[in-house]
C-alpha positions in Angstrom: 100.2 182.4 44.8 98.3 181.0 41.9 95.2 183.1 42.8 97.5 186.2 42.9 99.0 185.6 39.5 95.5 184.8 38.1 94.1 188.0 39.5 97.0 190.2 38.0 97.1 188.5 34.6 93.4 187.7 34.2 94.1 184.0 33.9 91.6 181.6 35.2 92.8 179.4 38.1 92.1 176.2 36.1 94.3 177.2 33.2 97.1 178.1 35.5 96.7 174.9 37.4 96.8 173.0 34.1 100.1 174.7 33.2 101.6 173.8 36.6 100.5 170.1 36.2 102.6 169.8 32.9 105.6 168.8 35.1 103.7 166.1 36.9 102.4 164.7 33.6 105.9 164.7 32.1 107.3 162.8 35.2 104.5 160.2 35.4 103.4 159.6 31.9 104.9 158.5 28.7 106.3 160.9 26.1 103.3 160.5 23.9 100.8 161.2 26.7 102.9 164.2 27.8 102.8 165.5 24.2 99.1 165.1 24.0 98.6 167.0 27.2 100.9 169.8 26.1 99.1 170.1 22.8 95.7 170.1 24.6 96.8 172.8 27.0 98.2 174.9 24.1 94.9 174.6 22.2 93.0 175.5 25.4 95.2 178.6 25.9 94.8 179.6 22.2 91.0 179.2 22.5 90.9 181.4 25.6 93.1 184.0 24.0 90.9 184.1 20.9 87.8 185.0 23.0 87.8 188.8 23.8 85.0 188.5 26.2 87.1 186.5 28.6 89.3 189.5 29.3 92.4 187.3 28.9 95.5 189.5 28.5 98.6 188.7 26.5 100.7 188.9 29.6 98.7 186.0 30.9 99.4 183.9 27.8 103.1 184.6 28.4 102.9 183.6 32.0 101.0 180.4 31.1 103.6 179.5 28.4 106.5 180.3 30.7 105.0 178.3 33.6 104.2 175.4 31.3 107.8 175.4 29.9 109.4 175.5 33.4 107.0 172.9 34.8 107.8 170.6 31.8 111.6 171.1 32.2 111.4 170.2 35.9 109.2 167.2 35.2 111.5 165.9 32.4 114.6 166.5 34.6 113.1 164.6 37.6 112.1 161.8 35.2 115.6 161.6 33.8 117.1 161.4 37.2 114.6 158.8 38.3 115.3 156.7 35.2 119.0 157.1 35.7 118.7 156.0 39.3 116.7 152.9 38.2 119.3 152.1 35.5 122.1 152.4 38.0 120.3 150.2 40.5 119.8 147.6 37.9 123.5 147.8 36.9 124.4 147.5 40.5 122.2 144.4 40.9 123.7 142.8 37.8 127.2 143.6 39.0 126.5 142.1 42.4 125.1 139.0 40.8 128.2 138.7 38.5 130.5 139.2 41.5 128.6 136.5 43.5 128.8 134.1 40.5 132.5 134.8 40.1 133.1 134.2 43.9 131.1 131.0 43.7 133.1 129.9 40.6 136.4 130.6 42.4 135.3 128.9 45.5 134.3 125.8 43.5 137.7 125.8 41.8 139.6 126.0 45.1 137.3 123.3 46.5 138.1 121.1 43.6 141.8 121.6 44.1 141.5 120.9 47.8 139.4 117.8 47.2 142.0 116.5 44.7 144.7 116.9 47.3 142.8 115.5 50.3 141.1 112.7 48.4 144.1 111.6 46.4 147.4 112.3 48.2 146.0 111.7 51.7 144.3 108.5 50.5 147.7 107.3 49.4 149.2 108.2 52.7 146.4 106.5 54.7 146.6 103.3 52.7 150.3 102.9 52.9 150.3 103.8 56.6 147.9 100.9 57.1 150.3 98.6 55.1 153.1 99.6 57.5 151.0 98.4 60.3 150.2 95.1 58.7 153.5 93.9 57.2 157.0 93.2 58.5 158.4 92.7 54.9 161.2 95.2 54.6 160.8 95.7 50.8 157.0 96.3 51.2 157.6 98.7 54.1 160.3 100.5 52.1 157.9 100.9 49.1 155.1 102.1 51.4 157.4 104.6 53.1 158.5 106.0 49.7 154.9 106.3 48.6 154.0 108.1 51.8 156.9 110.5 51.5 156.2 111.3 47.8 152.5 111.8 48.4 153.2 114.0 51.4 155.6 116.1 49.4 153.1 116.4 46.5 150.3 117.3 49.0 152.4 120.1 50.4 153.3 121.4 46.9 149.6 121.4 45.9 148.6 123.1 49.1 151.1 125.9 48.5 149.7 126.2 45.0 146.1 126.5 46.3 147.2 129.1 48.8 148.8 131.0 45.9 145.4 130.8 44.2 143.6 132.2 47.2 146.1 135.0 47.5 145.7 135.8 43.8 149.2 134.7 42.9 148.0 131.9 40.6 145.5 131.9 37.8 142.0 130.5 38.7 141.2 129.8 35.0 139.2 126.6 34.6 141.4 125.9 31.5 144.4 125.4 33.8 145.6 121.8 33.2 145.7 119.9 36.5 148.5 117.6 35.2 151.5 119.2 33.5 151.8 116.2 31.2 148.1 116.0 30.3 146.5 112.6 29.8 149.8 110.8 29.4 151.3 112.2 32.6 148.1 111.6 34.5 147.9 108.0 33.4 151.6 107.4 34.3 151.0 108.9 37.8 148.0 106.8 38.6 149.7 103.7 37.1 152.5 104.2 39.6 150.3 104.9 42.5 147.9 101.9 41.8 151.0 99.7 41.1 152.3 100.5 44.6 148.9 99.2 45.9 149.3 95.9 43.8 146.9 97.0 41.1 148.0 96.6 37.5 146.9 99.3 34.9 146.4 98.8 31.2 145.9 102.0 29.1 144.7 102.2 25.5 145.1 105.9 24.4 145.6 107.2 20.8 149.2 108.2 20.3 148.2 111.4 18.4 145.5 112.5 20.8 144.8 116.2 20.6 142.1 117.7 22.9 140.8 121.2 23.8 142.3 122.3 27.1 138.9 122.3 28.9 138.2 118.7 27.8 141.7 117.8 28.9 141.2 119.1 32.4 137.8 117.3 32.7 139.3 114.0 31.5 142.3 114.1 33.7 140.1 114.8 36.7 138.0 111.7 35.9 141.2 109.6 35.7 142.5 110.9 39.0 139.1 110.7 40.8 138.5 107.2 39.5 142.0 106.1 40.7 141.4 107.6 44.1 138.1 105.7 44.3 139.8 102.5 43.4 142.2 103.0 46.3 139.5 104.0 48.8 136.6 101.8 47.8 137.8 99.0 45.6 139.9 96.9 47.9 140.4 93.5 46.2 140.8 95.0 42.7 143.8 93.5 40.8 143.5 95.3 37.4 142.3 98.7 36.1 141.6 99.4 32.4 141.7 102.9 31.0 140.4 103.3 27.4 140.2 106.6 25.5 138.6 106.9 22.1 137.8 109.7 19.7 134.8 109.1 17.4 132.6 111.4 15.4 133.5 114.5 17.2 133.3 113.0 20.7 135.9 111.8 23.1 135.0 108.8 25.2 136.7 107.6 28.3 136.2 104.3 30.2 137.8 103.6 33.5 137.1 100.1 34.9 138.3 97.9 37.7 137.7 94.3 38.6 136.9 94.8 42.3 134.5 92.4 44.0 131.4 93.9 45.6 131.2 95.0 49.3 135.0 95.4 49.6 136.3 98.8 50.6 139.4 100.3 52.3 137.3 101.7 55.1 138.0 105.3 54.2 135.1 107.8 54.3 133.4 108.9 51.1 132.0 112.4 50.6 130.6 111.9 47.1 131.9 115.5 46.3 134.3 114.4 43.5 131.6 112.4 41.5 129.0 115.2 42.0 131.4 117.9 40.6 132.5 115.7 37.7 128.9 115.1 36.8 128.2 118.9 37.0 131.3 119.7 34.9 130.3 117.2 32.2 126.7 118.4 32.1 127.9 122.0 31.6 130.1 120.9 28.8 127.2 119.1 27.1 128.7 115.7 27.8 127.7 112.6 29.9 129.2 111.0 33.0 128.2 107.7 34.6 129.7 105.7 37.5 128.2 102.4 38.3 128.9 98.9 39.5 128.6 96.2 37.0 129.2 92.4 37.2 132.9 92.8 36.5 133.5 95.7 38.9 133.2 99.5 38.9 132.9 101.3 35.5 133.2 105.0 35.0 132.2 106.3 31.5 132.6 109.9 30.5 132.0 111.5 27.1 132.6 115.0 25.8 131.9 116.8 22.5 135.1 118.2 21.0 133.3 121.3 19.7 131.2 123.8 21.5 
């Protein structure tokens, strides 16, 4: 075809091929290189047209220009479609990554909720069930039965709430406060639960405490997890101290017990709660430590109030 057009118009094959290649240049090269190529081809065409001895006819120049324009248009169109496909593929990859991160985030939140239920309420049930096996005192048995009943009812309520989260009926926002009464309500709840196990709780919390919701959630989880660990792993503890301080833009929480070493309730430990708390505080720019000292286990957590 190229030879036929060249024969009719008097256009050399090389000039015709150069016009046809414009589209390939437009597709594979940058805009600057494409412009340089088009300008070079136009100069070449002008030079050939200006030499009478070449026998180049005006129809040939028109054909070359038209072919160059069509080839350029096709090349640019293919390039645009290719770039659009690349852009869509990148957007799809970003969207898939965001969806995966969101799913992981939601799974972590649900796992946190389930851990709180299993580790806290079921721990209470297990400990008081053991008390029922060991004692014949009617008052103690009555207290343990009440504790088991209350913990079981609370566990069922929490499980229904988690199922609502899974079905999308409840919000999965990390700012959702795990205790409706905040710090005060959480301390009151763990004081009652530890008191039923014979452990006295002293709390030192500022009366006018005001915290961001995310910090409030993190600190209530520390208190609940620490209380659970006292019940599970600190058999022999008689007192627990909870101290909360706000100093220089930071909130500091200390949860300490007086348990002797190597005394546990024999309940299994997963380490999940401590791991998640350490991750949460690291993400918030805070610190979290849990260690045994001479007087017992001490949990220390700190968070910046800004950021």
